[in-house]
C-alpha positions, 0 to 999 in steps of 0.5 A: 500500500502506498503512502498516498493511499493510506492518507486518503484511503478508507481509514478516515471512513472507518474511523468515523464509522465507529461513532455510529454503533457506539452512539447507538449503544449510548442512546440505547443504554440511556433509554434502558437506564431510564426504564430501570435498567443497569447504569452500566449500559450508558457508562459503557456507551459513553466510554465507547463514544469517547474511544471512538472520538479519540480514534478519529482525533488520532487518525486526523493527527496522523494524517496531518503529520504524514501530509506535512512530511516531505516526499 
């Protein structure tokens, strides 16, 4: 895989795609908690959202660093 395909490839899409299931888990966990369920579900969903945001941030920083290096 060439360097340019790593920078503009499917990595960015996959980074952002992780937010969808974690957001759904957070929403479901909040709904279940309001209905008397365990507090663990919204906490777990919130942790997954934070991890997904960290992955997006790390990917953006890595792509910015890779594009700033001379070729």
